[in-house]
C-alpha positions, 0 to 999 in steps of 0.5 A: 542512536537517533534522538527520539522525537516526542510521540505525542507530537501528532506527527507519528500518528499522521505518518502511521495513517499514511503508512509512512511511519518507519517501522525501524527508526532505531536502525537509522545510524546516519550521522546527521540523523544521530546528531538530532537535527531538528528537521530530520526525523528517523520515523519519517520513512519517505524522508529517510529514503530520500536522504539515503538516495541523496547521500549516494547521488550528491555526496557520492557515498557507496550504495551499500554504506548508505543503505546500511546507515539508513537501515535498509538493504541494498536491494531496498536502496535500488528499489527506492532509487528506481521508484524515485527515478520513475516518479520523483518524491511521490515514488518514495511513498509507500504503496497502499497495502492489499489487493489493487482490484477485485481479484476474486470477481473474475469475468467467469465468477461475474457470469455465475453471479449474473446467472444466479441473479437472472434465475432468482432476481430477488437474491440479495448480495448476501444470498449471492455470496452464500451461494457463491461460497457453496457452489465455488468455495469462493468467499466474497464479501456481499458488498464487493458483489453489490459494487461489482454488479452495480458497476456492470449495470452502470456500464450498460451491461445489465445484470438482468434484474 
C-alpha cells in the first residue's frame, strides 16, 4: 500500500485544480511507490503515468504487468503511450473536461438568431435564448449567444443590429 502523503501539503489541491489528481492512488502497487520514496506521489496522475511508461520502455517490463502495478488497464496504458509519443510529457496531462467548442450554436442556429435579431434588434441575449428554446427546443446560455454573436460581428459578419 502506497504511503499516503499529507493531505494538507497543498499539492493535492494543486493537482485537483489541474485535473491531475489520481482518483485511485490506492491502486498503485508498484514497489517504488509502495516503498514511499519521497519524490514519488501516487496522487500525481502525470507522474504515475510517466513512471508506468518508463517501467516498460526502460526496464523492459510487460505492458500488462506495468499497467496493473500502476492502477491502469492495458488500453489506458496504450493511450498514455500514444499521447506521450505524440506530445511528450504534456501529452500525459489530462484533457480539459467538457465540450471543446460551442457545439449547440451551429451555423443554422446562428442564422436563426441573426434573423431574430434583425427583425427585433432590441432583443437581449436572454430574450434570444428564450425564443431559441421555444422555437427549436434548444437550451443555450445567454452568455454563449452573446459571445458568439459578438465574435461574428468582430469578424466582419454584422448581426444586423
